[in-house]
C-alpha angles and dihedrals in degrees: 000000000000114000137183109261098038110139139191136176135197128189140197139177105237113247133179087268090063097054132111088242092056093045093047091237094115144342102260135094095237131109108293118236090230089054092051089050090048090055091050091051091047091052089049096046093047091047093067103023095091089056094056126087117243094263092055133073137159133246129201113245105167138017130178113180141152121220101214106175138019121244123206128227109273097035124113119244125196121195119197132194127192125187107237100168140015117197111173103290095350117094119190122204136191105220132193140169130207135187124197091279098050146273114002102167143006142171147106132301133188127202130182124214110235139180103248097216095047092045094051092044092051092045096050092045084073087075089063093059 
């Protein structure tokens, strides 16, 4: 059962593979905004995954975040997600990310609970059109 207040965190040590330069989102060797967002989505997905039956999963449908501070290669980053609302199949999270010096990003993220088989079938039916 998914409840408001559930939390999860994930962490990485930033490597060259996590940089804006590597992601193509900039020229610099600092944590890429898409990588920060990926960590926020990972924290959110993992937060509720253990509460879903094996035929269900969740997919991200909306994210609104600010990247507030750059993080260098070699520094640890922790992304946290907290469930703030559950509306039928829609789960809303407050997400944040911190490096060892403080807050680097924050915002909101929505995920929808889906039936994996139906979702994949509908998605791949697009190839038939």
